[in-house]
N, C-alpha and C positions, 0 to 999 in steps of 0.2 A: 531818799537818800542817795547821793552823789557817789558813783562809783567810777574809779579810772579804769580806763582801757588797756589791756594787757596784749602785747604783741608776743607771740611764741615762736621762736626759731627753731628749726630742725638743724642739728648738726650734721653736714654732709660727712660721707666716709674720708678715710684717708687720700691723700693726694687729689682732694676737691672731686671724686667720684660721688653721686648719688647711692643710696642703698639700692641694690639691684635685686630684683625678681626674676628668676628664670620662668618663662611661659614656653611650654612644649607644643609644638604644631602634632594634631593628631593625624598622622597619616592615614588612617583607617576611618575617615569620617564621610568619604565618599565625595567632599565637597573639595572645591579649589581655591575660594575666594578668602584673601587674606583676613579681610575685614569682619568676615561672622565669627562671631565668638564660639559658635558650636565647633568650629574647625580647630580649637585649641584645648588643650586639657585644663581643666579648670573653667570652662565655659566664657571666657574673656579674652578678646585679641589683646596682644602686648602693646603699652603705652610708653611714653617718654623714658622712663626709669626702667624698663624692663628690657632682658636679654631674651630675643627671639629665637629659642633652639629650632631648627627644622633639622630631624635628623631619624632616618629610618631606613632599612635596607630593604627597600621595595620601589616600585615604580610607581609615581605619581607626579602631580604638578601643582605649584602654589601660583595662584595670581595676584599681584599687586596692581589693582585697577583705580585706587585712590591715594591721596597723599598719606605717607607714613611718618610717623615720628617714633623713634624707639631709641634704646642707649647702645643696642649691638643687637647686628643681625648674623647669627651663625649658622651657615648652611654646609651640612655635612650630609648628603645624600647622595650617593654614588650615581644612583639609576633615575634619580629624580632632576626636576626643572624647575627653577624660580624663575618666574617670568614677571618684568615690571611692563606695565601697559605705558604707551607715551602719556606724558603730561602726570603721570602718577608719582610726584618727586619723593624722594626718600631722604628724611633728615635723620641722621644718625651719628653718634661718636665712630663706630667701627662697624666695616663690613668685614666678616671673617668669612671667607667663602672656601670652605675646606676641600669640598668634592662634589661631584654633580656639575649640571649647566645652568649658568645663570645668564639670563638675557636682561640687560638694563637699557632702557629706550627713552629716559629723561635723564636731565640736569639733577643731580644730587647734591647733597650738602653733607660731607664725611671729613672726618678728620683724621681717619687712619683706614687703609684698604691693606687686607691681608687674603693673598690669594694661595692657597695649597695645592692641591692637586686638580683645582677644579678649571673648568673651561668657562669664560668670561667672553659674551658675544656684546658687543656695543654697538648701539643702533644710534647712538647721538654722541657728539663731544660733550665734555663734562660730566659724563655718566660716573666716572670714579672721582669725581670731586675734584680738586688742584693740590693735594698732599701728595708727599711721596707713596709709591704704591710697591708693596714687598710682594713678590710672586716667584712661585715655583711652578705655576700652571702655565694656561694658556690664554693669551688676550687676543680675541678675533675680532677685526672691524668687519660690519655688516654693511657699512656705505662708507664713503670717504671721511676720515676723522683725524684731526691732529691731536694727538695726546701729549700734552704739556707736562705732565705730571713728573717728577724724578723717577726713576724706576731703578729698584734694588733687586736682582735675580737670586734668589736663594735656593741654592743646589740644583737648580733646573730654570728654565724659562722659555717659551714658544709665543712669537709674535707672528700674525698674519692676515689676510685681509681678503674677504670675498672675491670671485673673479670678476673684475673690471673696476675694482676698487682698491683705494689707496691708504694705508696706514700709517702715518708719520709721526714716528717718535722724535718729539721736540726737546725733551728732556734729557739730563744726563742719566747714564745708564751704568750700574756698579754691579760687580757681581761677587757675591761674597755669602757668608753663612756657615753651617756647620754640614761639611760634606757628609753624605748618607753610605757613601762607598769610597773605595780608593779609586774609581774612575773619574775622568774630567768632568768637570760640571757640564752637560748639554746644553746648548744655547742654540734655538732652531728658530730660522725664519722661513714663513711659508708654511705649510701643511702637507703631510702624506694624501691629504684629500684634494681630487682635482676642482673641489667645489671651492677652494681656498687657494685659488692661484693668483690674486693680486699681487700688489706690489707693496713692501715694506721700504719706508725711506728713515734711515737712521740720520738726523739733521741736527743732533746737537753739536756743540761747538768744541767739547773735549769728551775722552771716556773716563769714566769715573775711577776705573782702575778695578784689582780684583785682589783677594788675598786666597784664591783657590786656583788651580789648573783648569783650563776648559776648553771646550771643543767648539766650533761655530759649524752650523750646517744650513745650506740653504737648500729646501724642499720645493714643493710646486710653486711657481710664482719667480717674483724677482725680489731680490734684496739690492738697494741702491743707497746713493746718498743726495742731498737736495740740491738741484740743478742750480749752478751758480754760486752755491755758497760753500762748496768744498769742506763738506763736513770732516773733521778730524776726529769725531766720534766713532765713525765706523772704521777708518783706518787704523785707528789706535786698538779698536777690539781686534781687528784681524791680526794686527802685529804681535798683540800678545797671547792669541791662540795657541795651544798646541796642536791643534789641527784644524782643517778647514775641508767640509765635505758640500760639493755644489752637486745637486740634481737639478734643480732649477736654472736660475739664471742670477750671477752675480755680476753686476753692471757697476763698473767701477769709474766710468767714463766722464763722472762728476767729480770723484776725488780729486785731491791734491796731488799737483806734480811731483815727481820724487819715486821712492822706493816703497813698496807695499810688500810685508813679507806673508808668505803664505805657507805655514809649515805643514808637512804632511798633507799635501793636496790630494784629495780623492775626488775625482770628480766625473760625472756622466753628463752634466750640462753644459751651460756656455758660460765663458769667463771672458767680459768684454772691458777693452781698456781704450786709450788714446795714445797719441803720440807724447813722447815725453815722459811718460810712465814706465818703470820698471817694476816687474814682479819679482820676488826674489823667494823662489820655490825650493824646497827641500823635499827630495824622496817622492816626487810625484808620482799620482797611479790617475792617469788623465785619460778619460774615454771620450771626452766631450767636445765644444768647438772653442779654441781661441781666435778672437777676432779683434782687432782694432790698431794694428800698427805700431805695436809696442813691443817692449823687450821683456825676455823672462830670463833670468838669471837663475841656471840651474846647478843644484850641486846635490851630491848622493846618488843613489839608484832610483830607477823605476823606468817610467814609459810615459809617451805620449802618442796616444791611438784615437784618430779621428780627423775631424776639419781644422787645419792650422791655417788661417787666413791674416796675410800681411802680418806675420809675426817672425821676431827674431828670437831664436833661443841662443843664449849664449851659454856654454858650459862651462862652468867655472872647476878651477883646480879642484881635485877629489871628486870629481864625477866619474862613475865607474858603471858601465854596463847600461847606459843610458839607450832607449830604445823609440823609434819614431817610426808608426806602422801606421799605415793607411791615411797619410795626410793629403788633403783634399785640395789646400791653398797655396799661397805663393808664403814660402816659410825660406828664411836665412838662418843659417845654423854656423856658431863660430864656436871656436874651442879657445880656452886659454892654455898655458904653460901646465902641464901636470895632470890634464883632463884625459882620461881614459874610458872613450865611449863608443858603443855600437849603435849605430844608427840605421834603422831597418824603413826605407822608404817605400809608401803605399803607391799602387798603381795609380798613373796619372797626374801624380805630384809634380808640381816645379818646385823642386827644393836647391838652394843655392848655397852650398859651404864657402865659407870665406874666413879667411885670417889664421889659417890652421897654422898651429906651433907644434914642436916636439909633444910627444904624449903618446904616439902609436895608436891615434884615433884610425878606425876602421869604418866605413861606411859600405851598407850592402843595399844593392837595389832590386826591389820588386817591382819598378814601374818603368816608364817609358825613357825618362830623362834624369841624367844628374848634371847640375850647372856649377863648376868650381870655379871661382874667381879671386884672385889677390892670394893664391895658396903659399905659405911658407911649408915647403916640405922637406926642409934641411935634414930633419930626422925620418924621412919615407913616410908615405902616406899609401895605403892599400886601398883599392876599392875592389870589392867583389861583386859580380853580377850573377844574381840567381834568376834563372827564368820562371815565370808562373808555372809553367808547363812544358814537357819535354817537346823539343822541337821549336819554341818561340824564339824569333829571332827580332824582333821590334825593339832594339835598343840603341841609344845613341848616348855619347858621352861630349858634354863641351867643357873644354878648359881654356880659361882665361889668365893672363899674367903670368904664364910660364916662358922660358927660356925658348925652346924648340919642342917639336913634336918627339924629337929623338928621345927625349928624358921620359916618355912613356912606353913601360914594357909590358908586354901583354903576354897571359899564358895560360894554360888550362891545368886547373886543379885535377886530383886523384878521381873527383866526382863528377866531373864534367862542368865544373863554375868554372868561368871566364874570370879571370884575374888582371888586373889593371894596377901598377906601381907606379909610383911618382918617385924616379931615383933622385940621390941628392944631385944638385948642380954643381959645379965647379965657376960657372959664370953666373954674373947677377942677371936678374930676371929683366927682360926687355918689357917695352910698353906693350900694355895689355892687348892681345889679340886671340882669336879663338883658334884652336887645333881641333878640328871635328875628326871624331872617329865614330862612323855611321855602322850602325847596324854589326856592332861587335859580337853579337852571339853568333851571327852567321858565319864566323872566322871556324866555330868549332861544332862538331857534331856531339850535341847534348844529350846526355843521358839523364833520365828521371832524376830530378835533384833529391838530395836530400836536405831538408829545411832546417835540421839542428835546432828545433824549437821555435823558428819564427814565423 
């Protein structure tokens, strides 16, 4: 008897997803191999329509040493490691990496990547597929890697490279999500561990923006933009940040010319720039190195301590009680009308003060030399010389662009500090020339100084 063949279709779940079964890893099996059925509760490794759930509060490792096809991998084991061997490709709709350490060493085919508080170490480009990566955890390159994926940082994000290697973030970076606290979202480049002191390059053409306040920190290693490409993504990210902390190196020599804003800069590392760049810094707290022949527009309160090389500090109106202590390079300090700053100069520094206008700016010398050029002193400019130790006398002052030496008034204050005041001039300044007043401190018998907090 003839019978007609019948084809039976299984209706998928809503949104096109298959019926998903959850297969859970047996963390107490004592074995590491993903493909061994006995390592999974139920005795069978997960397949293409299964969710592989690896979740336990213990220390263990799961090894993927052959190709895997699953619907979803959910890894939530803070003390555990998921290790993918080279060549053992993963085909999955979703990688949900909640916590723990995940080492990916093969190019994978995934549609969605969600990184919670996990650390994801990349040993090859393409390990996260080519779709958008949502992350609140750490992405670390173990070798030179270009990550082309768009990145959405949710409430946090950390990006680093192993020492001697480079992670290039070539896709658009966006910061958003549901803030878990009232604090700004922390976005970190580099890592607290010196083993991850490589270079992170933000190379996107634009910063994707944010709907949350955030702060940028540079830890061990270097944060920079692509050479010759003048990435707008990095400068856009820095401009919008509510605070910038630099413990490593922030290298902006490849960033576009123009002004870059660094609000609430707190730094013990190095900031590198180049000619024709201007950094707009509000309330600096800087103990590191500025280098690159650029200009810093300073406003608010704060200090610059450390090595300042070929840098111009332009103190804006509203600057109040800015201190420069321990400068070790060639620095020019300018003030705008309305600035009221105290400049304390460290030993051995060659610091040039120029374009002073009314504003009552005071310079305090701890080192050997002050150089004044093209000074507008119509409102009076006071220079106080503090010796390092009682009896020191190796101080020299150089003034250029003043009318004559008689405009310099020398005296000693009540605590043995030599004072120099540039009096208002009735005549226009003559062509620039030096009026050298050598060994000023020798004119008085210094008593042990009161440092007034400097």
